[in-house]
C-alpha positions in Angstrom: 39.1 0.3 -57.3 39.1 3.0 -60.0 36.7 2.1 -62.9 37.0 3.7 -66.3 34.7 2.7 -69.1 33.6 3.6 -72.6 31.4 2.4 -75.4 33.4 1.9 -78.6 33.9 0.1 -81.8 37.2 -1.0 -83.4 37.2 -4.6 -82.2 40.6 -5.5 -83.8 42.3 -2.3 -82.5 41.0 -2.8 -79.0 42.2 -6.5 -79.0 45.7 -5.5 -80.2 45.8 -2.8 -77.6 45.0 -5.2 -74.8 47.7 -7.6 -76.1 50.4 -5.0 -76.2 53.8 -6.3 -75.2 54.7 -3.1 -73.4 53.1 -4.7 -70.3 55.3 -6.9 -68.1 52.6 -9.7 -68.1 49.5 -10.1 -70.2 47.0 -12.9 -69.3 43.8 -13.6 -71.2 41.8 -14.7 -68.2 38.4 -15.4 -69.8 36.7 -15.6 -73.1 33.0 -16.2 -72.6 30.3 -16.6 -75.2 32.7 -16.6 -78.2 33.4 -19.4 -80.6 37.1 -18.5 -80.8 39.5 -19.0 -77.9 41.7 -16.1 -79.1 41.1 -12.4 -78.3 41.3 -10.8 -81.8 38.9 -13.3 -83.5 36.6 -13.3 -80.5 36.1 -9.5 -80.6 35.7 -9.7 -84.4 32.8 -12.1 -83.7 31.2 -9.3 -81.7 31.7 -7.0 -84.6 30.2 -9.4 -87.1 27.0 -9.9 -85.0 26.7 -6.1 -84.6 26.4 -5.7 -88.4 22.8 -6.8 -88.0 22.1 -3.6 -86.0 22.8 0.1 -86.5 25.1 0.3 -83.5 28.6 1.5 -84.3 29.8 1.4 -80.7 29.0 -2.3 -80.2 31.6 -2.9 -77.4 31.6 -1.8 -73.7 35.2 -1.7 -72.3 35.9 -1.1 -68.6 39.3 -1.0 -66.9 39.6 -2.1 -63.2 42.5 -0.4 -61.4 42.9 -1.1 -57.7 45.2 1.0 -55.5 48.8 0.4 -56.5 49.9 -0.8 -53.1 47.1 -3.4 -52.7 47.3 -7.1 -53.7 43.9 -7.9 -55.0 42.9 -11.6 -55.5 41.6 -12.7 -58.9 38.2 -13.5 -57.2 37.9 -9.9 -56.1 38.4 -8.7 -59.7 35.8 -11.2 -60.9 33.3 -10.0 -58.3 33.8 -6.3 -59.4 33.4 -7.3 -63.0 30.2 -9.2 -62.3 28.9 -6.2 -60.4 29.4 -3.9 -63.4 27.9 -6.5 -65.7 24.7 -6.9 -63.6 24.4 -3.1 -63.0 24.4 -2.3 -66.7 22.2 -5.2 -67.8 24.9 -7.1 -69.6 24.4 -10.4 -67.8 25.1 -13.3 -70.1 26.6 -11.2 -72.8 29.8 -12.4 -74.5 32.8 -10.9 -72.6 36.5 -11.0 -72.4 38.7 -10.4 -69.4 42.4 -9.6 -69.7 44.9 -9.0 -66.9 47.8 -6.6 -67.2 50.8 -6.1 -65.0 53.1 -3.1 -65.4 55.3 -1.1 -63.0 54.4 -3.3 -60.1 50.6 -2.8 -60.6 48.0 -5.4 -61.6 44.8 -4.3 -63.3 42.1 -5.9 -65.4 40.2 -5.0 -68.6 36.7 -6.4 -69.3 35.1 -6.1 -72.7 31.4 -6.9 -73.3 29.5 -7.2 -76.5 26.5 -4.8 -76.4 24.5 -6.6 -79.1 21.5 -8.6 -77.9 21.6 -11.5 -80.3 17.9 -12.4 -79.8 16.4 -8.9 -80.2 19.2 -7.8 -82.6 19.7 -4.5 -81.0 22.3 -2.8 -78.9 21.8 -2.8 -75.1 21.5 0.9 -74.0 24.1 2.1 -71.5 23.2 5.5 -70.2 25.2 7.4 -67.5 28.1 5.0 -67.6 30.6 7.5 -66.2 28.4 8.5 -63.2 27.5 4.9 -62.4 31.0 3.6 -62.7 32.1 6.3 -60.3 29.4 5.2 -57.9 30.5 1.5 -58.1 34.1 2.6 -57.6 33.2 4.4 -54.4 31.4 1.3 -53.1 34.4 -0.9 -53.9 36.8 1.5 -52.0 34.5 1.5 -49.0 33.9 -2.3 -49.0 37.6 -3.2 -49.2 38.7 -0.5 -46.8 41.0 1.2 -49.3 42.1 4.8 -49.1 39.7 6.7 -51.4 41.3 9.1 -53.8 40.5 12.8 -53.3 38.8 13.0 -56.6 36.1 10.7 -55.3 35.5 12.8 -52.2 35.7 16.3 -53.7 36.3 16.7 -57.4 37.0 20.5 -57.2 40.2 20.0 -55.2 43.3 21.5 -56.8 47.0 21.3 -56.1 48.0 24.4 -54.1 51.8 24.0 -54.6 52.3 26.8 -57.0 55.0 29.3 -56.1 56.0 32.4 -58.0 59.6 33.3 -58.8 59.3 36.3 -56.4 58.3 34.0 -53.6 61.2 31.6 -54.4 63.7 34.5 -54.5 62.4 35.8 -51.2 62.8 32.4 -49.6 66.4 32.1 -50.9 67.2 35.5 -49.4 65.7 34.5 -46.0 67.8 31.4 -46.1 71.0 33.3 -46.2 73.1 33.5 -43.0 74.4 37.1 -42.6 77.0 35.9 -40.2 78.6 33.8 -42.9 78.6 36.7 -45.4 80.1 39.0 -42.9 82.8 36.5 -42.0 83.7 35.9 -45.7 84.0 39.6 -46.4 86.1 40.3 -43.3 88.4 37.4 -43.9 89.0 38.6 -47.5 89.8 42.1 -46.3 92.1 40.9 -43.5 94.3 38.7 -45.7 94.7 41.2 -48.5 96.8 44.4 -48.6 96.0 45.7 -52.0 93.0 46.1 -54.3 94.1 43.2 -56.5 94.7 40.9 -53.6 91.3 41.8 -52.1 89.6 41.2 -55.5 91.2 37.8 -55.9 90.3 36.8 -52.4 86.6 37.7 -53.0 86.5 35.8 -56.2 87.8 32.7 -54.4 84.8 33.0 -52.0 82.3 33.5 -54.9 82.1 37.3 -54.9 83.0 39.9 -57.5 84.4 43.3 -56.6 82.8 46.2 -58.5 82.4 50.0 -58.2 79.1 51.0 -56.8 76.8 53.7 -58.0 76.2 55.6 -54.8 78.6 53.6 -52.7 82.3 53.5 -53.4 82.8 49.7 -53.7 80.6 46.7 -53.5 80.9 42.9 -53.5 78.4 40.9 -55.6 77.7 37.3 -54.9 76.5 34.6 -57.3 72.9 35.5 -56.8 73.7 39.1 -57.8 73.0 40.4 -54.3 75.0 43.5 -53.5 77.0 44.1 -50.3 78.8 47.3 -49.6 82.4 47.4 -48.7 81.8 49.4 -45.6 81.7 49.4 -41.8 78.4 47.5 -41.9 79.9 44.4 -43.4 83.7 44.6 -42.9 84.0 46.9 -39.9 86.4 49.5 -41.4 85.9 53.2 -42.1 85.5 54.8 -45.5 89.0 56.2 -45.2 90.5 52.8 -44.8 88.5 51.5 -47.8 89.8 54.4 -50.0 93.3 53.8 -48.8 93.3 50.1 -49.9 91.1 50.3 -52.9 92.7 53.0 -55.0 91.8 52.1 -58.6 88.0 52.1 -59.0 88.2 52.7 -62.7 89.8 49.2 -63.2 86.7 47.6 -61.7 83.4 46.8 -63.6 80.3 48.7 -62.8 77.4 47.0 -60.9 75.5 46.4 -64.1 78.5 45.0 -65.9 79.4 42.8 -62.9 75.9 41.4 -62.7 75.9 40.6 -66.4 79.2 38.9 -66.1 78.0 36.8 -63.2 74.8 35.9 -64.9 76.6 34.9 -68.1 79.1 32.8 -66.2 76.5 31.1 -64.0 74.2 30.4 -66.9 77.0 28.6 -68.7 78.0 26.7 -65.6 74.4 25.7 -64.9 74.0 24.5 -68.5 77.0 22.3 -68.0 75.6 21.0 -64.7 72.3 20.3 -66.4 74.0 18.2 -69.1 76.0 16.2 -66.6 72.8 15.7 -64.5 70.8 14.4 -67.5 73.6 12.0 -68.4 73.8 10.6 -64.9 70.0 10.2 -64.8 70.0 8.6 -68.2 72.7 6.0 -67.1 70.8 5.2 -63.9 67.5 4.8 -65.7 69.2 2.5 -68.3 70.5 0.4 -65.5 67.1 0.2 -63.8 65.5 -0.7 -67.2 68.0 -3.6 -67.6 67.1 -4.8 -64.1 63.4 -4.5 -65.0 63.8 -6.6 -68.2 65.7 -9.3 -66.3 63.1 -9.3 -63.5 60.2 -9.6 -66.0 61.9 -12.5 -67.8 62.6 -14.4 -64.6 59.0 -13.8 -63.4 57.6 -15.2 -66.7 59.8 -18.3 -66.4 58.7 -18.8 -62.8 55.0 -18.6 -63.9 55.6 -21.1 -66.6 57.2 -23.5 -64.1 54.2 -23.1 -61.8 51.8 -23.7 -64.7 53.6 -26.8 -65.8 53.8 -28.1 -62.2 50.1 -27.5 -61.7 49.2 -29.2 -64.9 51.3 -32.3 -64.1 49.8 -32.4 -60.6 46.3 -32.0 -62.0 46.8 -34.9 -64.4 48.2 -37.1 -61.6 45.3 -36.3 -59.2 42.8 -36.7 -62.0 44.1 -40.2 -62.7 43.8 -41.1 -59.1 40.2 -39.9 -59.1 39.4 -41.8 -62.2 40.9 -45.0 -60.6 38.1 -44.9 -58.0 35.6 -46.1 -60.6 35.3 -49.8 -61.0 35.1 -51.3 -64.5 33.2 -54.1 -66.1 30.5 -55.9 -64.0 31.5 -54.1 -60.8 31.2 -50.8 -62.5 27.7 -51.7 -63.7 26.8 -52.8 -60.2 28.1 -49.5 -58.8 25.9 -47.6 -61.1 22.9 -49.6 -60.0 23.7 -49.1 -56.3 24.5 -45.4 -56.6 28.1 -45.7 -55.7 29.2 -44.5 -59.1 27.2 -41.2 -58.6 28.7 -40.7 -55.1 32.2 -41.2 -56.5 31.5 -38.8 -59.3 30.2 -36.1 -56.9 33.3 -36.6 -54.7 35.6 -36.2 -57.7 33.8 -33.1 -58.9 34.1 -31.6 -55.4 37.8 -32.4 -55.3 38.4 -31.0 -58.8 36.7 -27.8 -57.7 38.9 -27.6 -54.6 41.9 -28.3 -56.8 41.0 -25.4 -59.1 40.7 -23.1 -56.1 44.0 -24.3 -54.7 45.7 -23.7 -58.0 44.2 -20.2 -58.3 45.4 -19.3 -54.8 48.9 -20.5 -55.7 48.9 -18.4 -58.8 47.6 -15.4 -56.9 50.3 -15.8 -54.3 53.0 -16.0 -56.9 51.6 -12.9 -58.7 51.4 -10.9 -55.4 55.0 -11.8 -54.5 56.2 -10.8 -58.0 54.2 -7.6 -57.8 56.0 -6.8 -54.5 59.3 -7.4 -56.3 58.3 -5.2 -59.2 57.1 -2.4 -56.8 60.5 -2.2 -55.1 62.1 -1.6 -58.5 59.3 0.8 -59.6 59.7 2.8 -56.4 63.4 3.2 -57.1 62.6 4.4 -60.7 59.9 6.8 -59.4 62.3 8.2 -56.7 64.9 8.7 -59.4 62.4 10.4 -61.7 61.1 12.6 -59.0 64.6 13.6 -58.0 65.4 14.3 -61.6 62.3 16.5 -62.1 63.0 18.5 -58.9 66.7 19.0 -59.9 65.7 20.0 -63.4 63.1 22.5 -62.2 65.6 24.0 -59.8 68.2 24.3 -62.5 65.7 25.7 -65.0 64.6 28.3 -62.5 68.1 29.4 -61.7 69.0 29.6 -65.4 65.9 31.6 -66.1 66.8 33.9 -63.3 70.3 34.6 -64.6 68.9 35.0 -68.1 66.5 37.7 -66.9 69.4 39.4 -65.0 71.5 39.3 -68.1 68.7 40.6 -70.4 67.8 43.3 -67.9 71.4 44.6 -67.7 71.7 44.5 -71.5 68.5 46.6 -71.9 69.8 49.0 -69.2 73.1 49.4 -71.1 71.3 50.0 -74.4 69.0 52.7 -72.9 71.9 54.4 -71.2 74.0 54.4 -74.4 71.1 55.9 -76.4 70.6 58.6 -73.8 74.2 59.6 -73.9 74.1 59.9 -77.7 71.0 62.0 -77.9 71.5 65.7 -79.0 71.4 68.3 -76.3 68.1 69.8 -77.4 66.4 66.3 -76.8 67.8 65.9 -73.3 
């Protein structure tokens, strides 16, 4: 169970934060040691008492976050809260406990008043971060939960960091040369003129251009260059010159790369817009399902609460009916029967409270499972969206770099051609 704590002031702001409606469910589980039975006035009481001291951070707030996949009973939360309370010397201090449920996760917040009302001074809380981490480790071990890496070795870092060069190299390795060779050979075979060959290449995703050192080249959408020669097509240079007779009508390699980069960047931008719209629509649908699910869960909890209250009243009446009235009741008190009945009633009331708590926990755990299914879908969609967005961004950046590089090359070449002879 991950514990995060801090000493702080701002009673009203903290109370309003704990009551935020952005959570699926908010439950004020306990208000101990306060006159008020509402959270905001209760924490304001702690502020009023602290005015008799010099302490500005008169509250100690701790969040208790179990692993997201675990269903933790309310009693386990209470035990963890009591452990923190005893460790920091806050036993008996006024405290508030609030449960939150959001995105299929249930966690708790505990807030203590640090003001010792008898001595009128704040209880010192040194090394809270270190000690809370120690208690967290103990809780993970005791419950058999998978401990986060940060608790085992805080210096660990995410190694998944690849450069653009590595990514490009991986893409090149992933190409199948047999498919490239087949494409180029098919285009050559079905065309009898330069125009037909150029059109056939474009239909396969290649652009025909005049090479710098080689006569003709085909450039694919990644701006990779393939020579129109025996290596790829299986024909001699003479046959190439016989079919491709108008090299001046073709763009240069630099111009072709710039044209491809410009076209691909525009197309990827359109794909990015379409992708974002699809993700937005799907997230909106999931949010509607989330709102409907939370509303139905709240209604189900209200029904359980009403049923438990009705049952408690009925069982309480049955327990009260065991007491005799009048002279018999007086006789029972003298003989000790009244005391035995009262003890039995108290025991049954305690068992009833445990039963009701177990029923509430069972309902909460089932609803958390329902919420986790929906949350898993949302996270998978968000993860897919991030991966697709990163891939599109990398590709767009790559084409932008190609376009910028070709533009700079063209400017440099143009300046060189216009320089006077004595500067060359």
